[in-house]
C-alpha positions as CSV (number, residue, x, y, z in Angstrom):
1,X,-27.6,80.9,-129.6
2,X,-29.3,84.3,-129.7
3,X,-28.1,87.1,-131.9
4,X,-27.2,90.6,-130.8
5,X,-29.5,93.4,-131.8
6,X,-27.1,96.1,-130.6
7,X,-25.1,98.0,-133.2
8,X,-21.5,97.2,-133.9
9,X,-18.9,99.0,-131.7
10,X,-15.9,100.5,-133.4
11,X,-12.3,100.6,-132.0
12,X,-9.0,101.3,-133.7
13,X,-7.4,98.0,-132.7
14,X,-8.7,94.6,-131.7
15,X,-6.2,92.3,-130.0
16,X,-7.2,88.6,-129.9
17,X,-5.4,86.9,-127.1
18,X,-4.2,88.1,-123.7
19,X,-0.8,86.6,-123.4
20,X,2.5,88.5,-123.2
21,X,2.3,89.7,-126.8
22,X,-1.3,90.8,-126.9
23,X,-1.2,92.5,-123.5
24,X,2.0,94.3,-124.3
25,X,0.5,95.6,-127.6
26,X,-2.6,96.6,-125.6
27,X,-0.6,98.6,-123.1
28,X,1.3,100.4,-125.9
29,X,-2.0,101.4,-127.4
30,X,-3.3,102.7,-124.1
31,X,-0.2,104.7,-123.4
32,X,-0.6,106.4,-126.8
33,X,-4.4,107.0,-126.2
34,X,-5.2,104.6,-129.1
35,X,-8.6,102.9,-128.7
36,X,-8.1,99.1,-128.2
37,X,-10.1,96.1,-127.1
38,X,-8.5,92.8,-126.0
39,X,-10.4,89.6,-126.4
40,X,-9.4,86.5,-124.4
41,X,-11.0,83.0,-124.4
42,X,-9.9,82.3,-120.8
43,X,-10.9,84.0,-117.6
44,X,-8.6,86.6,-116.1
45,X,-7.8,84.3,-113.2
46,X,-6.9,81.5,-115.7
47,X,-4.4,83.5,-117.7
48,X,-2.8,84.8,-114.5
49,X,-2.0,81.3,-113.3
50,X,-1.2,79.6,-116.7
51,X,2.2,78.0,-116.3
52,X,4.8,79.0,-118.9
53,X,8.5,79.7,-119.3
54,X,10.2,82.4,-117.3
55,X,13.5,83.4,-118.9
56,X,13.6,86.9,-120.2
57,X,16.5,88.5,-122.1
58,X,18.0,91.7,-121.0
59,X,17.0,93.6,-124.1
60,X,13.4,92.5,-123.6
61,X,13.4,93.8,-120.0
62,X,14.8,97.1,-121.3
63,X,12.0,97.3,-123.8
64,X,9.4,96.7,-121.0
65,X,11.0,99.2,-118.8
66,X,10.9,101.9,-121.6
67,X,7.2,101.3,-121.8
68,X,6.5,101.4,-118.1
69,X,5.8,97.7,-117.9
70,X,8.7,96.3,-115.8
71,X,8.2,97.6,-112.3
72,X,7.2,94.2,-110.9
73,X,9.8,92.4,-112.9
74,X,12.7,94.5,-111.8
75,X,11.6,94.3,-108.2
76,X,11.1,90.6,-108.0
77,X,13.0,88.8,-110.8
78,X,16.2,86.9,-110.4
79,X,19.2,87.9,-112.3
80,X,21.3,85.1,-113.8
81,X,24.9,85.5,-115.1
82,X,26.0,81.9,-115.9
83,X,24.9,78.5,-116.9
84,X,26.5,75.1,-116.3
85,X,26.8,72.0,-118.5
86,X,27.2,68.6,-116.8
87,X,28.7,66.0,-119.1
88,X,30.7,62.9,-118.4
89,X,30.4,63.4,-114.7
90,X,32.1,66.8,-115.0
91,X,30.9,70.4,-114.5
92,X,31.6,73.1,-117.0
93,X,30.4,76.6,-116.2
94,X,29.8,79.3,-118.8
95,X,29.9,82.7,-117.2
96,X,28.2,84.6,-120.0
97,X,28.0,87.9,-118.1
98,X,31.8,87.9,-117.9
99,X,32.0,87.2,-121.6
100,X,29.4,89.7,-122.8
101,X,28.5,92.1,-120.0
102,X,24.9,91.0,-120.3
103,X,22.6,88.7,-118.2
104,X,19.3,86.9,-118.1
105,X,16.3,87.6,-115.9
106,X,14.1,84.8,-114.5
107,X,10.5,85.9,-114.0
108,X,7.7,83.3,-114.5
109,X,5.3,84.2,-117.3
110,X,2.2,84.1,-115.0
111,X,3.8,86.9,-113.0
112,X,4.5,89.0,-116.1
113,X,1.0,88.4,-117.4
114,X,-0.5,89.4,-114.1
115,X,1.6,92.6,-114.2
116,X,0.6,93.3,-117.8
117,X,-3.1,92.7,-117.3
118,X,-3.2,94.8,-114.1
119,X,-1.5,97.7,-115.9
120,X,-3.8,97.4,-119.0
121,X,-7.1,97.0,-117.1
122,X,-6.7,98.5,-113.7
123,X,-4.1,101.3,-114.2
124,X,-4.5,102.4,-117.8
125,X,-8.3,101.7,-118.0
126,X,-8.0,99.3,-121.0
127,X,-11.0,97.3,-122.3
128,X,-10.4,93.6,-121.9
129,X,-13.1,91.0,-122.4
130,X,-12.4,87.6,-120.9
131,X,-14.0,84.2,-121.4
132,X,-15.4,85.2,-124.8
133,X,-16.4,82.3,-127.1
134,X,-16.6,81.6,-130.8
135,X,-14.3,84.5,-132.0
136,X,-14.4,85.0,-135.7
137,X,-12.4,87.5,-137.9
138,X,-14.1,89.1,-140.9
139,X,-13.0,91.3,-143.8
140,X,-9.3,91.2,-143.1
141,X,-8.4,92.2,-146.6
142,X,-10.7,95.3,-146.5
143,X,-10.3,98.8,-145.1
144,X,-12.7,98.0,-142.2
145,X,-12.2,94.5,-140.7
146,X,-14.3,93.3,-137.9
147,X,-14.2,90.7,-135.1
148,X,-17.3,88.9,-133.7
149,X,-17.6,86.8,-130.6
150,X,-20.2,85.4,-128.2
151,X,-20.6,87.3,-124.9
152,X,-20.2,84.9,-122.0
153,X,-22.7,86.7,-119.8
154,X,-25.6,87.0,-122.3
155,X,-24.8,84.4,-124.9
156,X,-25.4,87.1,-127.6
157,X,-23.1,87.7,-130.6
158,X,-21.2,91.0,-130.4
159,X,-19.4,92.7,-133.3
160,X,-16.4,95.0,-133.2
161,X,-15.4,96.9,-136.3
162,X,-11.8,98.2,-136.3
163,X,-8.9,99.4,-138.4
164,X,-6.4,96.6,-137.4
165,X,-6.5,93.2,-135.9
166,X,-3.7,91.7,-133.8
167,X,-3.7,87.9,-133.7
168,X,-2.0,86.9,-130.5
169,X,-4.0,83.9,-129.6
170,X,-1.4,81.2,-130.0
171,X,-1.0,78.1,-132.2
172,X,-4.5,76.9,-131.8
173,X,-6.2,80.2,-132.0
174,X,-8.5,81.5,-134.7
175,X,-6.1,84.3,-136.0
176,X,-3.7,82.1,-137.9
177,X,-6.5,80.0,-139.2
178,X,-8.2,83.1,-140.6
179,X,-5.4,83.5,-143.2
180,X,-6.6,82.1,-146.5
181,X,-5.1,78.9,-147.8
182,X,-1.9,79.5,-149.8
183,X,-1.3,83.0,-148.5
184,X,1.4,82.0,-146.0
185,X,4.1,79.4,-145.9
186,X,4.2,77.4,-142.6
187,X,7.7,76.0,-142.1
188,X,7.7,73.2,-139.4
189,X,10.5,71.2,-137.8
190,X,10.0,68.2,-135.5
191,X,12.9,67.1,-133.3
192,X,11.7,63.6,-132.7
193,X,12.3,64.2,-129.0
194,X,10.0,64.6,-126.0
195,X,10.6,66.4,-122.8
196,X,8.9,65.6,-119.5
197,X,8.2,69.1,-118.1
198,X,8.2,69.1,-114.3
199,X,7.6,71.7,-111.6
200,X,8.9,70.7,-108.2
201,X,8.0,72.4,-104.9
202,X,11.7,72.5,-104.0
203,X,14.3,75.3,-103.9
204,X,16.7,75.4,-106.8
205,X,19.7,73.2,-106.4
206,X,22.1,75.6,-108.1
207,X,22.6,79.3,-108.5
208,X,22.3,78.9,-112.3
209,X,20.6,76.9,-115.1
210,X,21.9,73.4,-115.4
211,X,22.1,71.4,-118.7
212,X,22.7,67.7,-118.2
213,X,24.0,65.9,-121.4
214,X,23.8,62.2,-120.7
215,X,23.5,58.9,-122.7
216,X,20.2,58.4,-120.9
217,X,18.9,61.7,-122.3
218,X,19.0,65.4,-121.6
219,X,18.0,66.9,-118.2
220,X,17.5,70.5,-117.3
221,X,17.3,72.5,-114.1
222,X,15.9,76.1,-114.1
223,X,15.0,78.2,-111.1
224,X,11.5,79.6,-111.1
225,X,11.4,81.1,-107.6
226,X,13.1,80.5,-104.2
227,X,10.5,77.8,-103.6
228,X,9.9,76.2,-107.0
229,X,12.2,74.7,-109.6
230,X,11.5,73.7,-113.2
231,X,13.1,70.5,-114.4
232,X,13.1,68.7,-117.8
233,X,13.8,65.1,-118.7
234,X,14.2,63.9,-122.2
235,X,11.8,61.1,-123.0
236,X,10.2,59.4,-126.1
237,X,7.8,61.7,-128.0
238,X,4.2,61.0,-127.0
239,X,5.3,59.3,-123.8
240,X,2.7,59.0,-121.0
241,X,3.5,61.1,-117.9
242,X,2.0,58.3,-115.9
243,X,5.0,56.1,-116.9
244,X,7.1,58.4,-114.7
245,X,6.8,57.8,-111.0
246,X,8.1,60.2,-108.4
247,X,11.0,57.9,-107.6
248,X,11.9,57.3,-111.3
249,X,11.9,61.0,-112.0
250,X,14.2,61.9,-109.2
251,X,16.5,58.9,-109.9
252,X,16.9,60.1,-113.5
253,X,17.4,63.7,-112.5
254,X,20.1,62.8,-110.1
255,X,21.8,60.6,-112.6
256,X,21.7,63.0,-115.6
257,X,22.6,66.1,-113.6
258,X,25.5,64.4,-111.7
259,X,28.6,66.5,-111.6
260,X,31.9,66.2,-109.7
261,X,31.6,68.0,-106.4
262,X,28.0,69.1,-106.9
263,X,25.6,68.9,-104.0
264,X,22.7,66.5,-104.5
265,X,19.5,67.9,-105.9
266,X,16.9,69.1,-103.4
267,X,13.9,66.9,-103.9
268,X,10.2,67.9,-103.4
269,X,6.7,67.2,-104.5
270,X,6.0,67.4,-108.2
271,X,3.2,69.8,-108.9
272,X,3.3,69.6,-112.7
273,X,4.1,66.7,-115.0
274,X,3.4,66.8,-118.7
275,X,5.2,65.7,-121.9
276,X,6.2,68.2,-124.6
277,X,6.8,66.9,-128.1
278,X,9.5,69.3,-129.3
279,X,8.8,71.1,-132.6
280,X,9.1,74.5,-134.2
281,X,7.2,76.4,-136.8
282,X,7.3,79.7,-138.6
283,X,4.5,81.5,-140.5
284,X,5.7,83.7,-143.4
285,X,4.5,86.3,-143.8
286,X,3.1,87.2,-140.4
287,X,0.5,89.5,-141.9
288,X,-2.6,89.3,-144.1
289,X,-4.4,92.5,-145.0
290,X,-5.2,94.2,-141.7
291,X,-4.3,91.2,-139.6
292,X,-0.9,91.1,-137.9
293,X,0.2,87.9,-136.1
294,X,2.3,88.1,-132.9
295,X,3.9,85.5,-130.6
296,X,2.9,81.8,-130.9
297,X,0.3,82.6,-133.6
298,X,3.2,83.4,-135.9
299,X,6.0,81.2,-134.7
300,X,6.8,78.6,-132.1
301,X,10.3,77.8,-130.9
302,X,10.7,74.7,-128.7
303,X,11.8,75.5,-125.1
304,X,15.3,74.2,-125.9
305,X,16.8,77.7,-125.7
306,X,14.1,79.5,-123.7
307,X,13.3,82.0,-126.5
308,X,9.5,81.9,-126.8
309,X,8.5,84.7,-124.5
310,X,11.3,86.8,-125.8
311,X,10.2,86.5,-129.4
312,X,6.6,87.3,-128.3
313,X,7.8,90.5,-126.6
314,X,10.0,91.5,-129.6
315,X,6.9,91.1,-131.9
316,X,4.8,93.2,-129.5
317,X,7.3,96.1,-129.3
318,X,7.6,96.3,-133.1
319,X,3.9,95.9,-133.7
320,X,2.7,98.2,-130.9
321,X,5.0,101.0,-132.1
322,X,4.0,100.5,-135.7
323,X,0.3,100.6,-134.9
324,X,0.6,103.8,-132.9
325,X,2.4,105.4,-135.9
326,X,-0.2,104.2,-138.3
327,X,-3.2,105.2,-136.2
328,X,-1.9,108.5,-134.8
329,X,0.2,109.8,-137.7
330,X,-0.9,107.8,-140.7
331,X,2.6,106.4,-141.1
332,X,2.3,102.8,-142.3
333,X,6.0,102.1,-142.9
334,X,6.4,100.2,-139.6
335,X,3.4,97.9,-140.4
336,X,4.7,97.3,-144.0
337,X,8.1,96.1,-142.6
338,X,6.8,94.4,-139.5
339,X,6.9,90.8,-140.7
340,X,10.4,91.1,-142.2
341,X,11.8,92.8,-139.1
342,X,10.3,90.1,-136.8
343,X,11.4,87.1,-138.9
344,X,15.1,88.1,-138.9
345,X,15.2,87.4,-135.1
346,X,12.8,84.5,-135.3
347,X,15.0,82.6,-137.8
348,X,18.2,83.4,-135.8
349,X,16.6,81.9,-132.7
350,X,15.3,78.9,-134.6
351,X,18.8,78.1,-135.9
352,X,20.3,78.4,-132.4
353,X,17.6,76.1,-131.0
354,X,18.5,73.5,-133.6
355,X,22.2,73.8,-132.8
356,X,21.5,73.5,-129.1
357,X,19.2,70.5,-129.6
358,X,22.2,68.6,-131.0
359,X,24.2,69.5,-128.0
360,X,21.5,68.4,-125.6
361,X,20.3,65.3,-127.4
362,X,23.2,63.9,-129.5
363,X,24.7,61.8,-126.7
364,X,21.4,59.9,-126.3
365,X,20.7,59.5,-130.0
366,X,22.0,55.9,-130.2
367,X,24.2,57.1,-133.1
368,X,28.0,57.0,-132.5
369,X,28.5,59.8,-135.0
370,X,26.1,62.2,-133.4
371,X,27.4,61.3,-129.9
372,X,31.0,62.1,-131.1
373,X,29.9,65.4,-132.7
374,X,28.2,66.3,-129.5
375,X,31.4,65.7,-127.5
376,X,33.4,67.8,-130.0
377,X,30.9,70.7,-129.7
378,X,31.0,70.6,-125.9
379,X,34.9,70.4,-125.8
380,X,35.1,73.5,-128.1
381,X,32.6,75.4,-126.0
382,X,34.6,74.6,-122.8
383,X,38.1,75.3,-124.2
384,X,37.7,78.1,-126.8
385,X,36.9,81.6,-125.5
386,X,35.7,82.5,-129.0
387,X,33.3,79.6,-129.1
388,X,32.0,80.4,-125.6
389,X,31.5,84.1,-126.5
390,X,29.6,83.1,-129.7
391,X,27.4,80.8,-127.6
392,X,26.8,83.5,-125.0
393,X,25.8,86.0,-127.7
394,X,23.2,83.7,-129.1
395,X,22.0,82.4,-125.7
396,X,21.4,86.0,-124.6
397,X,20.1,87.4,-127.9
398,X,22.6,90.3,-127.9
399,X,23.6,90.5,-131.5
400,X,23.6,94.1,-132.7
401,X,21.5,93.4,-135.8
402,X,19.0,90.7,-136.8
């Protein structure tokens, strides 16, 4: 590897990672005329087609709209107002919009990332450098941190000095690893459950999200577009997707999502098939010196409650606004309180994910006590308006304060 003879470049903020969190922060910087460079290990084409979740909460869409980042979403996203549990061969619909006045949006993450990167690079003229290699963070506890990387075109090392670093490069990125040992506590929870994550080239079989609670295991149905549907099937952790043939998958989906009077699922080719071992983690604090973690770098919530992208956007809104205040006005209060403000919502969503996991998985646990408790939780949800309203508030993330 050759070394770079060019001088270091300075920018106010370096964002490591071009996912929803990093790109949202970058767009907030550009809107405020704050210098910013976004570094991403993948190509632009790769991040625009990277398959991820697509449920966005109403408050998150409102935050994107306030920042001029929701035009594509509002034009193309689907609005959902209810979900349905299927349990014991019966169907139980929870109309959460009727209970709360709020709703969900379904907008696949690749579409949102495409919108955000187009706005940052093509519209706002932001500096994004894709396919960079060997990113390293330096001097994070100093007044002048820096980030170095290998340029993919020349193979040379480049250096960016900056005032702040945003680590938004996910669980396996370099940002979290740059925190010194002992600085942060990493709280982790493993569910001991796997989900076979599937994408089917088939239209949705329902107008809402379906949750199948079955002795064979959980099953989920989530619309992604008029032509594509996301499905989940509970499986042993570490299972081999090759163990699941096309026929076996559809047979189990039909069985676990059975409901009285429901039309049969619309089958189609499976274009994605992978196993997720469900776990959560939270990094506390989410900061070290001039480094601020956001999104999956700081916390991971299993897809049980579809909260991950929403937490990433929440981080980005708080961090972007705090960075603008610090750079433009010398007001560091927002940065000082950033980790605490984020973690209140993070822990609330983690707790709800744990609760919902027992609802989803208890019937298949092989434990009569857990199966009985699952039945009790579901009966309460279906018969108590207060319990249904409490579920809806957590499912939609509409609590007034976190």
